[in-house]
N, C-alpha and C positions, 0 to 999 in steps of 0.2 A: 522739400516738404511733400508728404504723401498725398494721395488723391482719395477723396471720398465721393462715391457715386451714390446718389439717392435714386433708387429704382422705383418709379411709379408703377411700371408694368400695367397690370389690369386693375389696380386699386382705385382708379377713378370710377369704376363700375359703370362706365358709359355716360357719366355725368361730366360734361365738359367744363362746367363751372368748378366742379371739384378738381378736375385735372389742373385747371389754372391755379387754384388755391394751393395745390400740392407743389406746383412750381414755386410759388411765393414762399411756402414753408421751407422748401429746400434752399432757396436763396438766402432767406433770413438765418438759417442754421449755420451758414458758412460752408456748406458742401460745395464741391467743385463742379460736379455735373448733376443734371437731373435727366433721368433716362426713361424712354418709352419704348414700346415695341410696335413694329409695323408689319402687318401681315394681312392676308386675304382669307377671310373665313370660308370662302368657297373651296379652299384647299384642304380644309378639315374633313376627315372621313365622314360620310353621311350617317354612319352608325355610331359616331363618337357621342357619348352622353353629354359632352360639354359643347357641342356644336352651336347650339343656340346662344350659349354664353359668349362664345367667340364672336358671333355676329353682333352681340350687344356691345362688346367692349372694343371692337376693332376701330382703329383710327383710319379715316380716309386721308388721302394725300394732302388735301387742303388743310385739314385739321392739324396734321403734323407740322406743316409750314407755320400755322398760326401759333402753335404751342412752342415751337422752336424760337420764333420771333419774340414771344413773350419772355421766354427764358433769358434771351440775350438782353432784353430791356431791363429785366430784374437783376442782371449782373451774375448770372450763372450759365454755364455752358450746356447746351442741349446735346444729348446723346441718344442714339436709337439702335435697336436690334432689329435686323431684317429677317424675314422668313423667306429666303431665296434671293436670287440675283436681281429680279425685277424690283423688289422693294429696296435692295441695296443701291440700285441706281437712283431711286427716288430720294433716298437718304443723302446720297452724294450731292444731289442738286441743292440741298439745304445746308448740310453740315459736311463738307468735303474733307475736313481734317481728320475726324475720328469716327470710329464705329465700334459697336460691341457685338460679338458673336456669341450666341447662346450655346450652352453645353450640347444640346441635341443637334447642333449644326457643325460640330467640330469635325465630322467626317464628310461634310458636303464639299467635295472638291471643287465643283463649279463655283460655288459661292466664295470659297477661299481664294480661288484664282482671280476672281473679279476684285475682291477686296485687296489682294496683293498688288494689283495694278493701279489702284485708285485711292488708297488711304495711307497716310503717313503714320497714324497712331491707331493701333488695334488692341482692344481688350477682348480676350477670349476665355470663357469659363471652361473648366475641364471636368465637370461632373459627367457621369455615365461613360467616361472614356478610359481606355487603357493607356499605359505609358507609350506603347507603340503608336496608338492613334494620336496621342498628343505630339509625339515626335514627327509623325507624318504631316500634321497640321503646321507645325513650326517650319518644316521644310518647304511647304507650299507658300508660306508667308515670308519668303526670303528677301523680298524687296521692301517690306515694311520697316520704316525707320525706327519706330518705338513699339515694341510688342510686349504686352502684358499678359502673362498666364495667371489666371485666377484659380487657385485651388478651390474646389467646389464639390460638395456632396449633394446630390439631387434628391434630398428628402425634405418634406415640407409638413411640419417643422422637423429640423434636424436635432436628434438627441445628442447630448454631450459625448457619449462613448463612441460615437461615429464621426466626430469632427476631424480628428487626425491632422492637426495643424503641422506636424512634423513633415508632412508631404511637401510643404513649401521648401524645406531644405533639400529634399530630393529633387525638386524641379530646378533649383539653383545649381545643384551639382551636375544634373544631367545636361542643362542647356547653357550654363555659364553666363557670360556677358551678352549672349544673344537675346535674352529675355529679361524682363523684370517680373517679379513675382508678387502676387496679391492674393486676396481672399474674398470670395463671394459668400456672404453669411446668410444661412437659412435657420439659424438657431433663434430661440425666443430670447429677447433682451439684447443688450449691447456689449455684454462682458466679453464674448468670444471675439468680436471685432477688435476690441481694445487690446486683448491679449495677442491677437494676430499681428497687430502693429508692433507690439513689444518684441515679437519674434521676427520682425523684419519685413512684414507685408508693406509694399509700397503703394498699394491701392486697396481700398475697402469698398465693397458694394453691399448695400443694405436696402431692402424693400422699405418703403414708407407708406403711411396711411394716415388718414384723418381720424380714424377710430378703429380699434381692433374688433369691434362688434359688427362692422359692415359685412355685407354679403360678399362671398368669395373665399377662396382657400388660403390666400396669402396674408390676410390681415393680422392673424394671430402671431405670425413671426416677423411682422413689420414693425418699424420704429414709428411711434406717433410723433407729433411735432415736438413735444418736450424731450422725448428720448433722442430724437435726431439731433437736436441742439446739444444735448449732453454728450452724445456720441462724438460729434465733431470736436467739442471742447476737450474730451478725454484723449482723443486721437492726437490732437495738437500738443497736449500736455505730455503724452508719452514720447512724442518726437523730441521735445525739449529734454525730457529726463534721460533719453538714450545718449545724448551728447555725441562724442566722437571716440575713436579708438586711441587717441593720444592721451597718455597719462600726464596731466599738467595741473599745477596748483593755481587756484584762483588768487587774486590780489589779497582777499581777506585771509585765505589760508596761509599765504606767505607772511602776512603780518603776524598771524597766530604762531607760525613756525618760529619766527624771530623771538617773539615774546616767551614762548614756552622753553626754547632752548637756552635763552638767557636766564630765565628763572631757575631751571634745574642745573644749569652750569654753575651758577652762583651758589646754589645750595650745596652742590657737591664739593666745591672748593672750601666752603665754610666748614663742612663736616670733616674734611681731611685735615684742615688747619687745627681744628680742635683736637 
């Protein structure tokens, strides 16, 4: 069964009650992971126009521990993206099994080396990266037991003509059994995520929000609670519909085969006799 990651990111807007409610929403939807980001706003350039926003929405280490603990109590796995090795170490103390690497850190060799030594499952988005950069990252993560490459286009929101889902096939051909392939979705709505699963994505990452009208750039492309529930439902349905590669008849089909062949066999004999 494929994996659905509900990405909270900054969509709590610095309201920790909202962050906790988004965890509950993700758990009720049936998603597999609920994801946050861990960074230090002091690292943001002083002339960055969003610097104050980063201070507002950053998680401190204690809050990350509390949110992860709540997720576990609610029956959903916590996941986090670090901005650098220091934050990856903190994540490891709380959730040592799995970590998510953001697109813009795909070329951060020091972070990838630390992750390679300490995590068994790694999700890594490939937006803003060339194929050579992706290959270099995969090489650095050679000790990771389960590595997911998420096709991603870093536009917010992403327009349909730039989605390019066939890149997932390119990633499979390039890296073979070394990686599993998924899709990180920045389009509006859930249709693209569902199509990606039909095309073989083994993991879907989708931003979530309590309301698309909230402050911040990601809400418009995020799934609200109803959409997230429907996304998970449709992803699971597609997995059932895909079935397996073996051509086989169902018990009902075998009964229909006998019935139809007996019917037409009898009719053919009657016509010949006459």
